[in-house]
Backbone as numpy.savetxt, mean C-alpha at the origin, in Angstrom:
# Nx Ny Nz CAx CAy CAz Cx Cy Cz
8.93 -21.05 -4.94 8.09 -19.86 -4.94 8.97 -18.62 -4.94
8.91 -17.87 -5.99 9.64 -16.61 -6.04 8.86 -15.57 -5.24
9.56 -14.79 -4.43 8.88 -13.81 -3.59 8.50 -12.59 -4.42
7.23 -12.28 -4.40 6.66 -11.17 -5.16 6.28 -10.08 -4.16
6.93 -8.93 -4.25 6.65 -7.86 -3.30 5.24 -7.32 -3.44
4.61 -7.54 -4.58 3.22 -7.11 -4.74 2.32 -7.85 -3.76
2.66 -9.10 -3.46 1.86 -9.87 -2.51 1.90 -9.20 -1.14
3.07 -8.76 -0.71 3.20 -8.08 0.59 2.36 -6.81 0.60
2.31 -6.10 -0.52 1.51 -4.89 -0.65 0.03 -5.22 -0.57
-0.39 -6.26 -1.29 -1.79 -6.68 -1.28 -2.22 -7.16 0.10
-1.29 -7.74 0.82 -1.57 -8.22 2.17 -2.03 -7.07 3.07
-1.47 -5.89 2.87 -1.89 -4.73 3.64 -3.36 -4.39 3.40
-3.83 -4.60 2.20 -5.20 -4.25 1.84 -6.20 -5.35 2.17
-5.83 -6.58 1.93 -6.79 -7.68 2.00 -6.44 -8.76 3.02
-5.43 -8.55 3.83 -4.97 -9.56 4.77 -6.05 -10.04 5.74
-6.95 -9.15 6.10 -8.01 -9.53 7.05 -9.02 -10.51 6.45
-8.98 -10.70 5.16 -9.90 -11.65 4.51 -9.37 -13.08 4.55
-8.15 -13.25 4.99 -7.53 -14.57 5.04 -7.81 -15.23 6.38
-7.71 -16.56 6.40 -7.79 -17.25 7.68 -6.54 -16.90 8.49
-6.58 -17.18 9.76 -5.44 -16.86 10.62 -4.18 -17.60 10.17
-4.31 -18.88 9.83 -3.13 -19.65 9.38 -2.61 -19.15 8.05
-3.52 -18.80 7.13 -3.09 -18.26 5.84 -2.35 -16.94 6.06
-2.95 -16.07 6.85 -2.34 -14.76 7.09 -0.99 -14.91 7.78
-0.91 -15.74 8.80 0.36 -15.95 9.49 1.41 -16.52 8.54
1.02 -17.51 7.74 1.96 -18.13 6.81 2.52 -17.11 5.83
1.64 -16.34 5.24 2.06 -15.40 4.20 2.83 -14.22 4.81
2.47 -13.80 6.02 3.22 -12.72 6.67 4.62 -13.19 7.04
4.73 -14.39 7.59 6.06 -14.92 7.90 6.91 -15.03 6.63
6.28 -15.48 5.54 7.02 -15.71 4.30 7.45 -14.41 3.64
6.52 -13.47 3.48 6.82 -12.24 2.75 7.40 -11.14 3.63
6.85 -10.95 4.82 7.28 -9.83 5.66 8.49 -10.17 6.52
8.55 -11.41 7.01 9.63 -11.79 7.90 10.72 -12.61 7.21
10.49 -12.97 5.95 11.45 -13.69 5.12 11.88 -15.04 5.73
10.91 -15.73 6.34 11.21 -17.05 6.89 11.05 -18.12 5.81
11.76 -19.22 5.99 11.63 -20.35 5.06 10.35 -21.13 5.38
9.95 -22.00 4.45 8.75 -22.81 4.68 8.92 -23.69 5.92
10.12 -24.22 6.11 10.39 -25.05 7.28 10.28 -24.27 8.58
10.82 -23.05 8.59 10.75 -22.21 9.79 9.30 -21.84 10.11
8.56 -21.52 9.07 7.15 -21.18 9.26 6.39 -22.39 9.79
6.65 -23.55 9.20 6.00 -24.78 9.65 6.26 -25.05 11.13
7.49 -24.84 11.54 7.84 -25.03 12.95 7.07 -24.05 13.83
7.00 -22.79 13.40 6.29 -21.77 14.18 4.80 -22.06 14.30
4.21 -22.59 13.21 2.77 -22.81 13.18 2.37 -24.24 13.55
3.34 -25.12 13.66 3.06 -26.50 14.00 2.41 -27.28 12.86
2.81 -26.94 11.62 2.30 -27.65 10.44 3.48 -28.02 9.53
3.20 -28.86 8.54 4.26 -29.31 7.64 4.65 -28.20 6.66
5.81 -28.40 6.02 6.24 -27.47 4.96 5.19 -27.41 3.86
4.65 -28.58 3.51 3.62 -28.63 2.46 2.36 -27.87 2.89
2.02 -27.97 4.16 0.87 -27.22 4.68 1.10 -25.72 4.59
2.32 -25.31 4.89 2.67 -23.89 4.78 2.57 -23.45 3.33
3.14 -24.26 2.43 3.11 -23.92 1.01 1.68 -23.79 0.51
0.82 -24.73 0.91 -0.59 -24.69 0.51 -1.28 -23.44 1.06
-1.00 -23.10 2.32 -1.58 -21.88 2.90 -1.16 -20.64 2.12
0.12 -20.59 1.77 0.63 -19.42 1.04 0.00 -19.33 -0.34
-0.06 -20.45 -1.05 -0.65 -20.45 -2.40 -2.13 -20.04 -2.36
-2.89 -20.58 -1.39 -4.30 -20.20 -1.27 -4.43 -18.72 -0.94
-3.60 -18.26 -0.02 -3.64 -16.85 0.38 -3.30 -15.94 -0.80
-2.27 -16.29 -1.56 -1.91 -15.48 -2.74 -3.08 -15.42 -3.72
-3.72 -16.56 -3.95 -4.86 -16.59 -4.88 -5.98 -15.67 -4.39
-6.25 -15.70 -3.10 -7.30 -14.84 -2.54 -6.93 -13.37 -2.69
-5.68 -13.03 -2.37 -5.24 -11.64 -2.47 -5.35 -11.12 -3.89
-4.89 -11.91 -4.86 -4.96 -11.46 -6.26 -6.40 -11.40 -6.77
-7.23 -12.33 -6.32 -8.63 -12.32 -6.72 -9.33 -11.07 -6.18
-9.06 -10.73 -4.93 -9.67 -9.54 -4.34 -9.20 -8.27 -5.06
-7.92 -8.23 -5.40 -7.41 -7.06 -6.12 -8.04 -6.97 -7.51
-8.21 -8.12 -8.18 -8.86 -8.11 -9.49 -10.30 -7.60 -9.39
-10.99 -7.99 -8.33 -12.39 -7.59 -8.17 -12.55 -6.17 -7.66
-11.74 -5.79 -6.68 -11.92 -4.50 -6.01 -10.94 -3.42 -6.44
-9.72 -3.80 -6.75 -8.72 -2.84 -7.22 -8.30 -1.80 -6.21
-8.41 -2.10 -4.92 -8.09 -1.10 -3.89 -6.62 -0.70 -3.91
-5.73 -1.65 -4.06 -4.30 -1.34 -4.07 -3.94 -0.47 -5.27
-4.50 -0.81 -6.44 -4.23 -0.02 -7.64 -4.76 1.40 -7.48
-5.98 1.54 -6.97 -6.58 2.86 -6.77 -5.78 3.67 -5.76
-5.35 3.02 -4.68 -4.55 3.71 -3.67 -3.26 4.22 -4.28
-2.61 3.40 -5.08 -1.36 3.78 -5.71 -1.56 4.97 -6.66
-2.63 4.94 -7.44 -2.92 6.05 -8.35 -3.21 7.34 -7.59
-3.97 7.23 -6.51 -4.26 8.41 -5.69 -2.98 8.96 -5.09
-2.14 8.09 -4.59 -0.86 8.49 -3.99 0.01 9.23 -5.02
0.07 8.71 -6.23 0.84 9.35 -7.30 0.25 10.72 -7.65
-1.06 10.80 -7.70 -1.72 12.08 -8.01 -1.47 13.11 -6.93
-1.55 12.69 -5.68 -1.28 13.62 -4.58 0.15 14.14 -4.64
1.09 13.28 -4.95 2.49 13.70 -5.07 2.66 14.70 -6.21
1.99 14.47 -7.33 2.08 15.40 -8.47 1.46 16.75 -8.11
0.35 16.73 -7.39 -0.30 17.98 -6.98 0.64 18.75 -6.05
1.23 18.07 -5.09 2.15 18.73 -4.16 3.35 19.34 -4.89
3.87 18.59 -5.84 5.02 19.09 -6.62 4.64 20.36 -7.37
3.47 20.36 -7.98 3.04 21.53 -8.75 2.67 22.70 -7.85
2.16 22.44 -6.67 1.90 23.51 -5.71 3.21 24.20 -5.33
4.26 23.40 -5.14 5.57 23.99 -4.83 6.06 24.88 -5.96
5.85 24.45 -7.20 6.26 25.26 -8.36 5.47 26.56 -8.39
4.16 26.48 -8.19 3.32 27.68 -8.20 3.72 28.62 -7.07
3.96 28.06 -5.90 4.35 28.87 -4.75 5.67 29.60 -5.01
6.64 28.88 -5.56 7.94 29.49 -5.85 7.80 30.61 -6.87
7.03 30.36 -7.93 6.85 31.40 -8.96 6.08 32.59 -8.40
5.11 32.30 -7.57 4.34 33.40 -6.97 5.24 34.27 -6.12
6.10 33.65 -5.33 6.98 34.42 -4.45 7.98 35.26 -5.26
8.43 34.73 -6.40 9.44 35.43 -7.20 8.83 36.49 -8.12
7.66 36.19 -8.67 7.14 37.05 -9.74 5.90 37.84 -9.31
4.85 37.12 -8.91 3.54 37.76 -8.73 3.35 38.35 -7.34
3.81 37.66 -6.34 3.64 38.08 -4.94 2.17 38.36 -4.62
1.33 37.44 -5.05 -0.11 37.60 -4.87 -0.56 36.95 -3.56
-1.26 37.73 -2.74 -1.83 37.19 -1.51 -2.95 36.19 -1.82
-3.69 36.43 -2.89 -4.76 35.51 -3.27 -4.19 34.13 -3.62
-3.10 34.10 -4.34 -2.46 32.83 -4.68 -1.94 32.16 -3.41
-1.32 32.94 -2.53 -0.84 32.37 -1.26 -1.98 31.73 -0.47
-3.11 32.41 -0.39 -4.25 31.87 0.35 -4.80 30.61 -0.33
-4.85 30.62 -1.64 -5.32 29.43 -2.37 -4.39 28.25 -2.14
-3.11 28.51 -2.13 -2.13 27.45 -1.87 -2.34 26.88 -0.47
-2.56 27.72 0.51 -2.79 27.25 1.87 -4.03 26.35 1.94
-5.09 26.75 1.25 -6.32 25.94 1.24 -6.06 24.59 0.59
-5.38 24.60 -0.53 -5.08 23.35 -1.25 -4.21 22.43 -0.38
-3.19 22.99 0.25 -2.32 22.18 1.11 -3.08 21.61 2.30
-4.00 22.39 2.85 -4.82 21.90 3.96 -5.68 20.72 3.51
-6.26 20.81 2.33 -7.08 19.72 1.79 -6.23 18.49 1.48
-5.01 18.71 0.98 -4.10 17.60 0.72 -3.73 16.88 2.02
-3.53 17.64 3.07 -3.23 17.04 4.38 -4.38 16.15 4.84
-5.60 16.59 4.62 -6.77 15.78 4.97 -6.77 14.47 4.20
-6.46 14.55 2.92 -6.42 13.34 2.09 -5.29 12.42 2.54
-4.14 12.98 2.89 -3.02 12.18 3.38 -3.37 11.42 4.65
-4.16 12.04 5.50 -4.56 11.39 6.76 -5.49 10.21 6.53
-6.15 10.17 5.40 -7.05 9.05 5.08 -6.28 7.80 4.69
-5.00 7.95 4.33 -4.21 6.81 3.89 -3.87 5.91 5.03
């Protein structure tokens, strides 16, 4: 099993949908980088049982992402927020150098306040 970092990311979104053994197996494997044998020892199951738990958990995580797309949407929102912040900095810099408009300064403050609210939702 090649370790796919996307699985660790999906685990953050959909991990609560897994059984306790599936979640523990996949967290040990992806987040703690334990071997199948080490995980089996920790959980009191065979290596094959661990492998089966991980495969089932991966299938559930990818199926949920295909159906709901929460991780993809979160990533797109995160990228958009970063682009907005970058452009606000550009506008602020140009305003300070060229226009020196209080209206622009106030608008920037409002936008940054709203961006902070969105960041807190993450």
